[in-house]
N, C-alpha and C positions, 0 to 999 in steps of 0.2 A: 504494500500500500504506500502511496506517495503522499507527502504533506507539503504545505506551503513553507517557504524558506524560513520566515519568521513565524513559525507555527504557534508559538506561545505568546506572541505579541511583545513580551519583554525580552530584551537582548540576552540577559543572563540565562533565563529559563529556556529560550530557544536554543542557545548554544549547548546547554546541558542536555536538552532533548535529543539533539543530533549526536552528541557524544555517546549517550546511552544507546541509541539505535545502532550506531556504528560498532560499538564494543560488543553488543549482543550479536550483531552480524558476524564479527570476528570469532565469537565463541562457537558459532555453528559452522565455521569454515576452517578453523584451525584443526590440526590433527588431534583426535580424541582417543588415540590408542592407549594412553596411560590412565584413562579414567576407569576406575574400578566400581564406583558407586553411581550407576546410571540414574537411580531415583533422585539422588542428591543433585545431579546435574540438571535434571528436568525441573526441579524446584528452583534452582538457581536461574535458569532461563526465564521462568515465570516472574521472578523478582525484578528482572530487567524491564518488565512490562509496566512496572509501577510508574504512573504518570507524575507522582509527586516526589520522586527520588531526589535526594540531595547529592551534592558533589562528594561529601564525606561517605555517604552510603554507597555511592557508585564505586569509590575507591575500595571499600570493604568487600563489595561483591567481586571485584576483580581479584583481590587477594584471596578470597575464598575459592574462586575459579582456579587460581594457580595451585592452591593446596590440594584440590581434588584431581589434579593432573594436567590442566591446561596451562602449562608453564609459559607458553608463548604469549599469553594475553597481556602481560605487563610490558612487552615490547611496544604495544600500541597504547596501552593505558597510561603508562608513566608520562610520556610527552603531553598527552591530552589533559592529564590531571594538573600539569604545570601550566598548560596553555589557558585553561579556564580562568584562573585568578589573574593571569597576566593581561588577558583581553578585557576582563571586567574592570580592571583598574584604569583602562583607557577611557572609560566613559562612553563607549559606543552605544548607539540606539538601534542599529540595523545591521544584520549580518553582512549585508552588501558592502559595508565599510571595511571589511577585512580584505586585504589584498596581499600580493606576494611580498612587497617590501616590508609590511608589518611582520610577516612570518619569518622573513630573513633576519629582522632585528631580534625577534624572539629566539631564533636558533643561535644567534651570535651571543646573546646574553645568557640564556639558559644552558647553552652548550659549553660555556666556559668551564674548563677543568675536566670535561668528559673525554673519553678516548675517541679516536676516530670512528671506531666501530659503533659506539653509542651515539655519536653525532649522526652517523648514517641511518641508524635505527630511528632517530627522531625525525629525520627528513622523510623516510619511508612512511612513518606513521602519519605525518601531516599530509603528504600527498594522497595516501590512502583515505584519510578522513574526508578531505575536501572533494576527492574524486567520488566518494560515496554520496556526499550531499549533491554533487552535480547530477548524479543519475537518479536520485530519489526525491528531489524537491519538485513540486509542481503546484502552481497557483490554480485558483478556481477556473480561470479562463484557459487553462491548458498550457500556459507558458511556464518556463522554468529558468533558473539562474545558473550560470556556469562560472565557477571561480577560475578554472583552468590553471590550477597551481602546479608548477613544474619544479621550482626551487633549484635552478641550475646555477653554476658558477658561484657556489657558496664557499667562502674561505674556510679552510680547515677540514674540508671533506675530500681532499684529493687522496685517493688510494688506488688499489689495484684495478678497481672497476672503471675509474675515470668518468668522464662525462660522455653521455650517449649523444651521438650526432642526431640532429633533428631530421625528420622526414621532409622531403621536398620533391618538387617536380622538375624534371629537366626541361630544356627548351622546347623539345618536340611535344612533351606532355602539356606544357603551358599553352602552346598553340591549340592543341586539341581541347583543352579545358575552356579556353576563350570561345571556341566555336560551340561547345556544348552549352555554355551559358545562354546563347541565343536560341539554340535548338530545343532546350529543355522546356517541356510544357508545364505551365503554371496558370493559376487563375488570373484572368485579365485584370482583376482589381489590384493584385500585388505583383504581377510579373515585372513591370518596369521598375518598381521599387526594389525588389529583391535583386534583379540583375544589376541595377545601378550600384547598390551597396557592395555586392561581390566584386564588381569590376573596379570600384574605387579602392578596395583592399588589395587586389592583385596588381593593380597598376601603380600603387604607391607604397605598399608594404606596411601600412599603418596597422596598428592592433585592431582587432574586432571591436573592442570596447571603445576605442577612440573614434571609429567611424560611426558607431551607433549613438554616440553622444554628440555628434556633429550637429550644430544648429544652423538654421538658414542664414543667420548673420555671419557665420564662419566661412562661407564660401564666396569668393570674389572673382569675377571674370576680369582677365587682363590680357589683351591681345589674343593670342591663340591658345591660352591656357586658363585654367582655374587655379586659384590659390586657395588652399585649405588651411585654416587656422586650427591646429590640432592641440588639444589639451591632453598631455601625456601623464605618465605616472608622477605623483607628487605635485600635480597641477602645473607641471612644467610645460610652457607653451613653445611650439615650433610651427613652422610653415612648410607644407609640402605642396608639390605642384603636379597637376595632371593635365595632359593635353586635351583640349576641348573636343576634338573628333572622337575620342575614346568614349565619352559619356554624354555628349550634347543631346542626341536624340532621346536617350533614356531619361535624362534629366527633364527634358521638355514634356515627355509623356507622363512622368510621375507628377510633375507640378500640375499638369492638366487634370490628372486623375484625382489629386488632392482637392482641387477646386470642385470637381464634380461630386465628390463624396462629402464635401463640406468640412474637410479636416482643417482645423485651426490649431496648429502646434508649432512651437519654436524649433522642434527637432526635425531634421531633414527626413530621417527614417523613423516612421511611427506607424501605429495601427490606426484603425478607424476612430478610436477613442482619443487619439492624439498622444498616446503614451509611446515612449521609445521601444523599439524592438529589443528582444533579449538575445544574448549571445547564443543561448541554446537553440533558438529558432534559426538563426543564421547558420550555425554549425550543421543543423539538420539539412538545410537546403544545399549547402556546399557538399555534404556527404552524398546526397542524392544525385547531384550533378556529376561528381567524380565517378560514382558507380555507373551512371548513365553513359559516361564516356569511356568506361573500361579502365579507369585509372585507380589502382588500388595501392595504398600506402599503409604503413604501420599505424599512422595516425591520420585520419581522414577529415579532421576538423578544419575550420576556417583559419586557424593559426598557422596551418601548414602553408597557406597562401603567402603569408608573411615571410616564411623561411624560403619559399620558392623565389620570391622577388629579391630577397637579399642575396641568395646564392647567385642568381643571374646577374645582379648588379655588380657583384665582386668579380665574377668571371669576365664580364665585359669591360669593366673599368680598371680592375686591379688596384682600386683605391679604397683602402680600408677605412680611412677617415670619412669618405663619402658615404660608405655603408653606415657608419656610426651616426652621421648627421641625418641620413634619410630615415633610419629606424628609430631615432631618438634615444639611443643608448647613452647612458651617463658615463660608462666606462668603455674605453676602446677594447679592452680585453673581452667584453661581452660580444663584440662584433667579430672578434678573431676566429670564432668557431667556423665562419664561412670560408676561411682560407683552406680548410680541409677538403673542400669540394673543387679546388682549382687543379684540374687534371694536367695543365701545362706545367705547373710547379711540381706536381708529383712525378711527371715524366722526366723533368730535369733531374730530380733526385734519383730516379730509377736508372738514368743514363750515365751517372757520374763515373761508374766503374767500367763502362763499355770498352775503353782502350787498355784496361789493365790486363795483364797476363798474356798479351800478344807478343809474339816474337818476330 
C-alpha cells in the first residue's frame, strides 16, 4: 500500500512513519536463516505496524530483531536512528526539504570517527531508505515525489569498490531518443508539455528538479536562443542556453494549450490545476520513451539524460570547466567523472606501449 509523502502531516511523525515502514520492509527481506523463534518474529513484525510508535520504541524493536537472529537490521537502523534527531533539529516542515546536500552534511558529521566500512554502510542505508520512499509514496491525485538520492563523491568513502560510473546514452542513442520523443504517442493535452520538458533537459543537461521549477519569468528569448535562469542546489543561480529551433514549436503549442485549458500558473511545466509536475511523473515518461525506442540502460530515469548531455559535451569539447559550468557543479572534481567516457584519451593510454618490445 502506498501513502502520501507527508503522511502524518507533521514532519517528525512523517519521517518516523517512513523509517518504521522501511525497517519493517528490511526485516522481511533480510536473511532469516538464524531465526529460531518464528512466533516471536511474527509478533515483532506486528509491532512495527503500530501507528503511534516512538523513535525510542523503534530502536528497541530493532535491537530485539537483532537478538532473535536478524543481525543485519542494525546496519540500516543505526544510521536512521541518528538521522531522525539530526533532521528534526533543523526545523523542517516538509519532507521535500530534504535533499542530497543535507544528507552529505549528515554523513560528514555523523561519520566522523567511523571506519570506512561503517561510513559505506551509512551511505547504503540512506540510499536504500530514500529509494524506498521514492517507490512507495503516492498522493491522492496519483503523483509521487522522487528524492533521487545517489550520494556520490563523498569524502572518506573511497575504497575498493570506488565510484560507479553513471549510465548514459551514446551519440547514436541520443539521436534515436530525440526522434522517439516526437514519435511517442501521448494525450494531446500534455504531449507538447511533456516533450518540451524532456527536450529542455536533454539539450541543456539541467537537473529534472531544476527544469520542473522553471517559471515563465525565467525564460528569455534573445536572438536565436532562449536563456534559462536556473535555480540550482543551495539556491545557486546560473544561466543556460538552448537554441530556439530545438523547442520553439513545442513551446508555442504548450503556451496555446495552457490558454485553452485556462491554466494560470507561474510554473512553465504544470498540471491543469497549475501545480508543478513531479519528478516521478517525468521519470515515468522518459522511461516509456526509452523503452519505446529500444534503449535500455541500468538506470532509465530522466537523470540519465543529464549524464548523456554531459558525456557528449566533454567528448566534443574536451573542456572540463565547460562541463562544470553547464551542469552547475560546485566542484570540478564532480565533473571529472565524465573524463572516463573519453575513448580518445583511453586509446592514447592503450597505445602508449605499442612501440615497446620491437626489435
